[in-house]
PDB file of the backbone (N, CA, C, O) and the ligand in Angstrom, with CONECT records:
HET     ZN  A 101       1
ATOM      1  N   MET A   1       0.795  -1.195  -0.012  1.00  0.00           N
ATOM      2  CA  MET A   1      -0.125   0.044   0.039  1.00  0.00           C
ATOM      3  C   MET A   1       0.866   1.162   0.052  1.00  0.00           C
ATOM      4  O   MET A   1       1.783   1.222   0.870  1.00  0.00           O
ATOM      5  N   GLU A   2       0.633   2.107  -0.949  1.00  0.00           N
ATOM      6  CA  GLU A   2       1.312   3.358  -0.899  1.00  0.00           C
ATOM      7  C   GLU A   2       0.316   4.379  -0.574  1.00  0.00           C
ATOM      8  O   GLU A   2      -0.714   4.552  -1.225  1.00  0.00           O
ATOM      9  N   SER A   3       0.705   5.130   0.584  1.00  0.00           N
ATOM     10  CA  SER A   3      -0.389   5.988   1.018  1.00  0.00           C
ATOM     11  C   SER A   3      -0.057   7.490   0.416  1.00  0.00           C
ATOM     12  O   SER A   3      -0.945   8.340   0.473  1.00  0.00           O
ATOM     13  N   ASP A   4       1.063   7.772  -0.088  1.00  0.00           N
ATOM     14  CA  ASP A   4       1.628   9.107  -0.490  1.00  0.00           C
ATOM     15  C   ASP A   4       1.242   9.405  -1.839  1.00  0.00           C
ATOM     16  O   ASP A   4       1.536  10.505  -2.308  1.00  0.00           O
ATOM     17  N   LEU A   5       0.522   8.427  -2.622  1.00  0.00           N
ATOM     18  CA  LEU A   5       0.201   8.850  -4.012  1.00  0.00           C
ATOM     19  C   LEU A   5      -0.687  10.012  -4.096  1.00  0.00           C
ATOM     20  O   LEU A   5      -1.625  10.154  -3.312  1.00  0.00           O
ATOM     21  N   THR A   6      -0.459  10.710  -4.878  1.00  0.00           N
ATOM     22  CA  THR A   6      -1.223  12.031  -5.192  1.00  0.00           C
ATOM     23  C   THR A   6      -2.461  11.715  -6.108  1.00  0.00           C
ATOM     24  O   THR A   6      -3.321  12.582  -6.261  1.00  0.00           O
ATOM     25  N   LYS A   7      -2.563  10.546  -6.691  1.00  0.00           N
ATOM     26  CA  LYS A   7      -3.382  10.323  -7.768  1.00  0.00           C
ATOM     27  C   LYS A   7      -4.734  10.317  -7.033  1.00  0.00           C
ATOM     28  O   LYS A   7      -4.837   9.481  -6.135  1.00  0.00           O
ATOM     29  N   PRO A   8      -5.756  11.096  -7.266  1.00  0.00           N
ATOM     30  CA  PRO A   8      -7.099  11.127  -6.653  1.00  0.00           C
ATOM     31  C   PRO A   8      -7.710   9.771  -6.836  1.00  0.00           C
ATOM     32  O   PRO A   8      -7.649   9.088  -7.859  1.00  0.00           O
ATOM     33  N   GLU A   9      -8.305   9.473  -5.713  1.00  0.00           N
ATOM     34  CA  GLU A   9      -9.199   8.325  -5.886  1.00  0.00           C
ATOM     35  C   GLU A   9     -10.531   8.509  -6.181  1.00  0.00           C
ATOM     36  O   GLU A   9     -11.180   9.298  -5.495  1.00  0.00           O
ATOM     37  N   LEU A  10     -11.155   7.785  -7.280  1.00  0.00           N
ATOM     38  CA  LEU A  10     -12.300   8.363  -7.589  1.00  0.00           C
ATOM     39  C   LEU A  10     -13.383   7.449  -6.945  1.00  0.00           C
ATOM     40  O   LEU A  10     -13.223   6.239  -6.788  1.00  0.00           O
ATOM     41  N   SER A  11     -14.524   8.152  -6.577  1.00  0.00           N
ATOM     42  CA  SER A  11     -15.666   7.470  -6.103  1.00  0.00           C
ATOM     43  C   SER A  11     -16.925   7.816  -6.682  1.00  0.00           C
ATOM     44  O   SER A  11     -17.100   8.912  -7.214  1.00  0.00           O
ATOM     45  N   PRO A  12     -17.908   6.844  -6.598  1.00  0.00           N
ATOM     46  CA  PRO A  12     -19.189   7.278  -7.377  1.00  0.00           C
ATOM     47  C   PRO A  12     -19.737   8.252  -6.349  1.00  0.00           C
ATOM     48  O   PRO A  12     -19.567   8.062  -5.144  1.00  0.00           O
ATOM     49  N   VAL A  13     -20.364   9.247  -6.810  1.00  0.00           N
ATOM     50  CA  VAL A  13     -21.170  10.305  -5.956  1.00  0.00           C
ATOM     51  C   VAL A  13     -22.427  10.620  -6.725  1.00  0.00           C
ATOM     52  O   VAL A  13     -22.425  10.991  -7.899  1.00  0.00           O
ATOM     53  N   PRO A  14     -23.578  10.432  -5.928  1.00  0.00           N
ATOM     54  CA  PRO A  14     -24.769  10.986  -6.490  1.00  0.00           C
ATOM     55  C   PRO A  14     -24.972  12.262  -6.689  1.00  0.00           C
ATOM     56  O   PRO A  14     -24.729  13.035  -5.763  1.00  0.00           O
ATOM     57  N   ILE A  15     -25.457  12.753  -7.928  1.00  0.00           N
ATOM     58  CA  ILE A  15     -25.640  14.109  -8.287  1.00  0.00           C
ATOM     59  C   ILE A  15     -26.755  14.390  -9.044  1.00  0.00           C
ATOM     60  O   ILE A  15     -27.376  13.495  -9.617  1.00  0.00           O
ATOM     61  N   TRP A  16     -27.102  15.681  -9.106  1.00  0.00           N
ATOM     62  CA  TRP A  16     -28.092  15.924 -10.085  1.00  0.00           C
ATOM     63  C   TRP A  16     -27.666  16.687 -11.262  1.00  0.00           C
ATOM     64  O   TRP A  16     -27.036  17.741 -11.168  1.00  0.00           O
ATOM     65  N   ARG A  17     -28.039  16.109 -12.452  1.00  0.00           N
ATOM     66  CA  ARG A  17     -27.597  16.833 -13.758  1.00  0.00           C
ATOM     67  C   ARG A  17     -28.728  17.239 -14.293  1.00  0.00           C
ATOM     68  O   ARG A  17     -29.818  16.728 -14.038  1.00  0.00           O
ATOM     69  N   CYS A  18     -28.518  18.312 -15.175  1.00  0.00           N
ATOM     70  CA  CYS A  18     -29.495  19.004 -16.041  1.00  0.00           C
ATOM     71  C   CYS A  18     -30.006  18.008 -17.098  1.00  0.00           C
ATOM     72  O   CYS A  18     -29.212  17.344 -17.763  1.00  0.00           O
ATOM     73  N   LYS A  19     -31.474  17.902 -17.262  1.00  0.00           N
ATOM     74  CA  LYS A  19     -31.892  16.902 -18.388  1.00  0.00           C
ATOM     75  C   LYS A  19     -31.575  17.437 -19.650  1.00  0.00           C
ATOM     76  O   LYS A  19     -31.718  16.677 -20.608  1.00  0.00           O
ATOM     77  N   ASP A  20     -31.198  18.514 -19.845  1.00  0.00           N
ATOM     78  CA  ASP A  20     -30.843  19.048 -21.263  1.00  0.00           C
ATOM     79  C   ASP A  20     -29.386  18.490 -21.412  1.00  0.00           C
ATOM     80  O   ASP A  20     -28.457  18.636 -20.618  1.00  0.00           O
ATOM     81  N   ASN A  21     -29.392  17.850 -22.550  1.00  0.00           N
ATOM     82  CA  ASN A  21     -27.961  17.038 -22.689  1.00  0.00           C
ATOM     83  C   ASN A  21     -26.949  18.254 -23.203  1.00  0.00           C
ATOM     84  O   ASN A  21     -25.741  18.041 -23.104  1.00  0.00           O
ATOM     85  N   ASP A  22     -27.402  19.523 -23.749  1.00  0.00           N
ATOM     86  CA  ASP A  22     -26.668  20.572 -24.022  1.00  0.00           C
ATOM     87  C   ASP A  22     -25.970  21.325 -22.921  1.00  0.00           C
ATOM     88  O   ASP A  22     -24.937  21.987 -23.024  1.00  0.00           O
ATOM     89  N   CYS A  23     -26.719  21.112 -21.832  1.00  0.00           N
ATOM     90  CA  CYS A  23     -26.436  21.830 -20.502  1.00  0.00           C
ATOM     91  C   CYS A  23     -25.516  21.199 -19.669  1.00  0.00           C
ATOM     92  O   CYS A  23     -25.789  20.077 -19.243  1.00  0.00           O
ATOM     93  N   LYS A  24     -24.393  21.784 -19.347  1.00  0.00           N
ATOM     94  CA  LYS A  24     -23.369  20.925 -18.613  1.00  0.00           C
ATOM     95  C   LYS A  24     -23.499  20.980 -17.055  1.00  0.00           C
ATOM     96  O   LYS A  24     -22.720  20.377 -16.317  1.00  0.00           O
ATOM     97  N   ALA A  25     -24.605  21.797 -16.579  1.00  0.00           N
ATOM     98  CA  ALA A  25     -24.726  21.973 -15.435  1.00  0.00           C
ATOM     99  C   ALA A  25     -25.090  20.736 -14.539  1.00  0.00           C
ATOM    100  O   ALA A  25     -25.920  19.932 -14.963  1.00  0.00           O
ATOM    101  N   TRP A  26     -24.553  20.572 -13.430  1.00  0.00           N
ATOM    102  CA  TRP A  26     -24.568  19.411 -12.469  1.00  0.00           C
ATOM    103  C   TRP A  26     -24.328  19.862 -10.932  1.00  0.00           C
ATOM    104  O   TRP A  26     -23.502  20.724 -10.634  1.00  0.00           O
ATOM    105  N   ILE A  27     -25.109  19.210 -10.021  1.00  0.00           N
ATOM    106  CA  ILE A  27     -24.657  19.756  -8.516  1.00  0.00           C
ATOM    107  C   ILE A  27     -24.537  18.325  -7.924  1.00  0.00           C
ATOM    108  O   ILE A  27     -25.039  17.369  -8.515  1.00  0.00           O
ATOM    109  N   ARG A  28     -23.935  18.199  -6.871  1.00  0.00           N
ATOM    110  CA  ARG A  28     -23.806  17.059  -6.021  1.00  0.00           C
ATOM    111  C   ARG A  28     -25.272  17.049  -5.245  1.00  0.00           C
ATOM    112  O   ARG A  28     -25.844  18.066  -4.851  1.00  0.00           O
ATOM    113  N   GLU A  29     -25.698  15.876  -5.124  1.00  0.00           N
ATOM    114  CA  GLU A  29     -26.740  15.688  -4.294  1.00  0.00           C
ATOM    115  C   GLU A  29     -26.742  16.267  -2.974  1.00  0.00           C
ATOM    116  O   GLU A  29     -27.717  16.894  -2.559  1.00  0.00           O
ATOM    117  N   GLU A  30     -25.635  16.077  -2.255  1.00  0.00           N
ATOM    118  CA  GLU A  30     -25.755  16.505  -0.955  1.00  0.00           C
ATOM    119  C   GLU A  30     -25.680  17.977  -0.764  1.00  0.00           C
ATOM    120  O   GLU A  30     -25.842  18.543   0.317  1.00  0.00           O
ATOM    121  N   LEU A  31     -25.377  18.647  -2.095  1.00  0.00           N
ATOM    122  CA  LEU A  31     -25.512  20.185  -2.032  1.00  0.00           C
ATOM    123  C   LEU A  31     -26.911  20.730  -2.500  1.00  0.00           C
ATOM    124  O   LEU A  31     -27.161  21.933  -2.427  1.00  0.00           O
ATOM    125  N   ALA A  32     -27.677  19.958  -2.908  1.00  0.00           N
ATOM    126  CA  ALA A  32     -28.952  20.332  -3.555  1.00  0.00           C
ATOM    127  C   ALA A  32     -29.867  20.928  -2.297  1.00  0.00           C
ATOM    128  O   ALA A  32     -29.880  20.502  -1.142  1.00  0.00           O
ATOM    129  N   THR A  33     -30.443  21.767  -2.720  1.00  0.00           N
ATOM    130  CA  THR A  33     -31.325  22.417  -1.640  1.00  0.00           C
ATOM    131  C   THR A  33     -32.774  21.961  -1.507  1.00  0.00           C
ATOM    132  O   THR A  33     -33.499  22.291  -0.569  1.00  0.00           O
ATOM    133  N   SER A  34     -33.179  21.088  -2.631  1.00  0.00           N
ATOM    134  CA  SER A  34     -34.443  20.511  -2.562  1.00  0.00           C
ATOM    135  C   SER A  34     -34.303  18.982  -2.993  1.00  0.00           C
ATOM    136  O   SER A  34     -33.218  18.519  -3.348  1.00  0.00           O
ATOM    137  N   SER A  35     -35.402  18.277  -2.942  1.00  0.00           N
ATOM    138  CA  SER A  35     -35.248  16.922  -3.502  1.00  0.00           C
ATOM    139  C   SER A  35     -35.605  16.774  -4.968  1.00  0.00           C
ATOM    140  O   SER A  35     -35.491  15.709  -5.574  1.00  0.00           O
ATOM    141  N   SER A  36     -36.109  18.069  -5.580  1.00  0.00           N
ATOM    142  CA  SER A  36     -36.103  18.113  -6.836  1.00  0.00           C
ATOM    143  C   SER A  36     -35.703  19.385  -7.377  1.00  0.00           C
ATOM    144  O   SER A  36     -36.583  20.164  -7.746  1.00  0.00           O
ATOM    145  N   PRO A  37     -34.400  19.718  -7.478  1.00  0.00           N
ATOM    146  CA  PRO A  37     -33.617  20.876  -7.901  1.00  0.00           C
ATOM    147  C   PRO A  37     -33.916  21.227  -9.149  1.00  0.00           C
ATOM    148  O   PRO A  37     -34.265  20.389  -9.981  1.00  0.00           O
ATOM    149  N   GLU A  38     -33.797  22.659  -9.442  1.00  0.00           N
ATOM    150  CA  GLU A  38     -33.945  22.834 -10.948  1.00  0.00           C
ATOM    151  C   GLU A  38     -32.600  23.478 -11.478  1.00  0.00           C
ATOM    152  O   GLU A  38     -31.893  24.124 -10.705  1.00  0.00           O
ATOM    153  N   CYS A  39     -32.320  23.328 -12.555  1.00  0.00           N
ATOM    154  CA  CYS A  39     -31.039  23.742 -13.198  1.00  0.00           C
ATOM    155  C   CYS A  39     -30.725  25.131 -12.800  1.00  0.00           C
ATOM    156  O   CYS A  39     -31.536  26.033 -13.007  1.00  0.00           O
ATOM    157  N   PRO A  40     -29.493  25.355 -12.196  1.00  0.00           N
ATOM    158  CA  PRO A  40     -29.196  26.876 -11.962  1.00  0.00           C
ATOM    159  C   PRO A  40     -28.910  27.625 -13.414  1.00  0.00           C
ATOM    160  O   PRO A  40     -28.922  28.856 -13.433  1.00  0.00           O
ATOM    161  N   LEU A  41     -28.685  26.971 -14.477  1.00  0.00           N
ATOM    162  CA  LEU A  41     -28.303  27.742 -15.642  1.00  0.00           C
ATOM    163  C   LEU A  41     -29.631  27.809 -16.510  1.00  0.00           C
ATOM    164  O   LEU A  41     -29.833  28.953 -16.916  1.00  0.00           O
ATOM    165  N   CYS A  42     -30.431  27.037 -16.838  1.00  0.00           N
ATOM    166  CA  CYS A  42     -31.399  27.007 -17.593  1.00  0.00           C
ATOM    167  C   CYS A  42     -32.752  26.651 -17.102  1.00  0.00           C
ATOM    168  O   CYS A  42     -33.713  26.612 -17.871  1.00  0.00           O
ATOM    169  N   LYS A  43     -32.851  26.378 -15.770  1.00  0.00           N
ATOM    170  CA  LYS A  43     -34.072  26.273 -15.115  1.00  0.00           C
ATOM    171  C   LYS A  43     -34.815  25.007 -15.670  1.00  0.00           C
ATOM    172  O   LYS A  43     -36.032  24.902 -15.518  1.00  0.00           O
ATOM    173  N   SER A  44     -34.113  24.090 -16.284  1.00  0.00           N
ATOM    174  CA  SER A  44     -34.752  22.922 -16.543  1.00  0.00           C
ATOM    175  C   SER A  44     -35.004  22.024 -15.141  1.00  0.00           C
ATOM    176  O   SER A  44     -34.609  22.423 -14.045  1.00  0.00           O
ATOM    177  N   SER A  45     -35.622  20.929 -15.309  1.00  0.00           N
ATOM    178  CA  SER A  45     -35.797  20.149 -14.240  1.00  0.00           C
ATOM    179  C   SER A  45     -34.211  19.362 -14.251  1.00  0.00           C
ATOM    180  O   SER A  45     -33.434  19.389 -15.206  1.00  0.00           O
ATOM    181  N   MET A  46     -33.994  18.726 -13.038  1.00  0.00           N
ATOM    182  CA  MET A  46     -32.770  18.046 -13.139  1.00  0.00           C
ATOM    183  C   MET A  46     -32.925  16.504 -12.755  1.00  0.00           C
ATOM    184  O   MET A  46     -33.729  16.103 -11.914  1.00  0.00           O
ATOM    185  N   LEU A  47     -31.975  15.620 -13.542  1.00  0.00           N
ATOM    186  CA  LEU A  47     -32.303  14.191 -13.162  1.00  0.00           C
ATOM    187  C   LEU A  47     -31.280  13.706 -12.277  1.00  0.00           C
ATOM    188  O   LEU A  47     -30.201  14.295 -12.222  1.00  0.00           O
ATOM    189  N   LYS A  48     -31.545  12.553 -11.487  1.00  0.00           N
ATOM    190  CA  LYS A  48     -30.650  11.935 -10.704  1.00  0.00           C
ATOM    191  C   LYS A  48     -29.577  11.317 -11.510  1.00  0.00           C
ATOM    192  O   LYS A  48     -29.883  10.827 -12.597  1.00  0.00           O
ATOM    193  N   SER A  49     -28.298  11.285 -11.080  1.00  0.00           N
ATOM    194  CA  SER A  49     -27.386  10.629 -11.869  1.00  0.00           C
ATOM    195  C   SER A  49     -26.118  10.402 -10.875  1.00  0.00           C
ATOM    196  O   SER A  49     -26.037  10.873  -9.740  1.00  0.00           O
ATOM    197  N   ILE A  50     -25.140   9.587 -11.518  1.00  0.00           N
ATOM    198  CA  ILE A  50     -23.895   9.368 -10.519  1.00  0.00           C
ATOM    199  C   ILE A  50     -22.774  10.015 -11.416  1.00  0.00           C
ATOM    200  O   ILE A  50     -22.833  10.100 -12.643  1.00  0.00           O
ATOM    201  N   ARG A  51     -21.739  10.459 -10.617  1.00  0.00           N
ATOM    202  CA  ARG A  51     -20.430  10.913 -11.285  1.00  0.00           C
ATOM    203  C   ARG A  51     -19.470  10.421 -10.442  1.00  0.00           C
ATOM    204  O   ARG A  51     -19.616  10.289  -9.227  1.00  0.00           O
ATOM    205  N   HIS A  52     -18.351  10.108 -11.158  1.00  0.00           N
ATOM    206  CA  HIS A  52     -17.176   9.634 -10.362  1.00  0.00           C
ATOM    207  C   HIS A  52     -16.224  10.920 -10.046  1.00  0.00           C
ATOM    208  O   HIS A  52     -15.603  11.539 -10.911  1.00  0.00           O
ATOM    209  N   LEU A  53     -16.222  11.168  -8.846  1.00  0.00           N
ATOM    210  CA  LEU A  53     -15.299  12.412  -8.432  1.00  0.00           C
ATOM    211  C   LEU A  53     -14.195  11.973  -7.489  1.00  0.00           C
ATOM    212  O   LEU A  53     -14.270  10.915  -6.864  1.00  0.00           O
ATOM    213  N   PRO A  54     -13.167  12.807  -7.400  1.00  0.00           N
ATOM    214  CA  PRO A  54     -12.011  12.565  -6.457  1.00  0.00           C
ATOM    215  C   PRO A  54     -12.619  12.434  -5.032  1.00  0.00           C
ATOM    216  O   PRO A  54     -13.632  13.091  -4.791  1.00  0.00           O
ATOM    217  N   LYS A  55     -12.176  11.776  -4.233  1.00  0.00           N
ATOM    218  CA  LYS A  55     -12.795  11.745  -2.835  1.00  0.00           C
ATOM    219  C   LYS A  55     -12.210  13.208  -2.232  1.00  0.00           C
ATOM    220  O   LYS A  55     -11.218  13.794  -2.666  1.00  0.00           O
ATOM    221  N   LEU A  56     -12.931  13.575  -1.304  1.00  0.00           N
ATOM    222  CA  LEU A  56     -12.710  14.791  -0.592  1.00  0.00           C
ATOM    223  C   LEU A  56     -11.782  14.546   0.432  1.00  0.00           C
ATOM    224  O   LEU A  56     -12.186  13.855   1.368  1.00  0.00           O
ATOM    225  N   VAL A  57     -10.574  14.977   0.464  1.00  0.00           N
ATOM    226  CA  VAL A  57      -9.577  14.837   1.516  1.00  0.00           C
ATOM    227  C   VAL A  57      -9.310  16.022   2.353  1.00  0.00           C
ATOM    228  O   VAL A  57      -9.503  17.140   1.876  1.00  0.00           O
ATOM    229  N   LYS A  58      -8.902  15.881   3.506  1.00  0.00           N
ATOM    230  CA  LYS A  58      -8.600  16.922   4.234  1.00  0.00           C
ATOM    231  C   LYS A  58      -7.393  17.703   3.720  1.00  0.00           C
ATOM    232  O   LYS A  58      -6.412  16.986   3.523  1.00  0.00           O
ATOM    233  N   LYS A  59      -7.241  18.914   3.473  1.00  0.00           N
ATOM    234  CA  LYS A  59      -6.200  19.487   2.999  1.00  0.00           C
ATOM    235  C   LYS A  59      -5.013  19.676   4.028  1.00  0.00           C
ATOM    236  O   LYS A  59      -3.922  20.039   3.587  1.00  0.00           O
ATOM    237  N   ASN A  60      -5.167  19.462   5.292  1.00  0.00           N
ATOM    238  CA  ASN A  60      -4.235  19.508   6.283  1.00  0.00           C
ATOM    239  C   ASN A  60      -3.516  18.263   6.368  1.00  0.00           C
ATOM    240  O   ASN A  60      -2.572  18.223   7.157  1.00  0.00           O
ATOM    241  N   SER A  61      -3.809  17.204   5.670  1.00  0.00           N
ATOM    242  CA  SER A  61      -3.189  15.822   5.735  1.00  0.00           C
ATOM    243  C   SER A  61      -2.019  15.866   4.972  1.00  0.00           C
ATOM    244  O   SER A  61      -1.207  14.986   5.254  1.00  0.00           O
ATOM    245  N   ARG A  62      -1.627  16.842   3.860  1.00  0.00           N
ATOM    246  CA  ARG A  62      -0.370  16.469   3.285  1.00  0.00           C
ATOM    247  C   ARG A  62       0.565  17.542   3.954  1.00  0.00           C
ATOM    248  O   ARG A  62       0.345  18.709   4.278  1.00  0.00           O
ATOM    249  N   LYS A  63       1.735  16.715   4.056  1.00  0.00           N
ATOM    250  CA  LYS A  63       2.732  17.591   4.594  1.00  0.00           C
ATOM    251  C   LYS A  63       3.633  18.589   3.596  1.00  0.00           C
ATOM    252  O   LYS A  63       3.879  18.190   2.457  1.00  0.00           O
ATOM    253  N   LYS A  64       4.006  19.591   3.938  1.00  0.00           N
ATOM    254  CA  LYS A  64       4.673  20.414   3.061  1.00  0.00           C
ATOM    255  C   LYS A  64       6.172  19.919   3.042  1.00  0.00           C
ATOM    256  O   LYS A  64       6.581  19.239   3.982  1.00  0.00           O
ATOM    257  N   LYS A  65       6.975  20.240   2.014  1.00  0.00           N
ATOM    258  CA  LYS A  65       8.240  19.967   2.067  1.00  0.00           C
ATOM    259  C   LYS A  65       8.960  20.902   2.942  1.00  0.00           C
ATOM    260  O   LYS A  65      10.175  20.785   3.105  1.00  0.00           O
TER     261      LYS A  65
HETATM  262 ZN    ZN A 101     -29.387  23.252 -17.462  1.00  0.00          ZN2+
END
């Protein structure tokens, strides 16, 4: 096990994405303010989806040189 790798570890995260395929807007489900958020860009409704995102890591955990 190499714990010092800086390569971000991706994990599946539930998100909302705009139902308009031309619109790139998406938000993390945990940041959504309602159970059926609307797109901040085009005001369309949003669909639940999954995105692979780097895990959130504590910024203080990495030592400076
Ligand atoms: Zn949109």
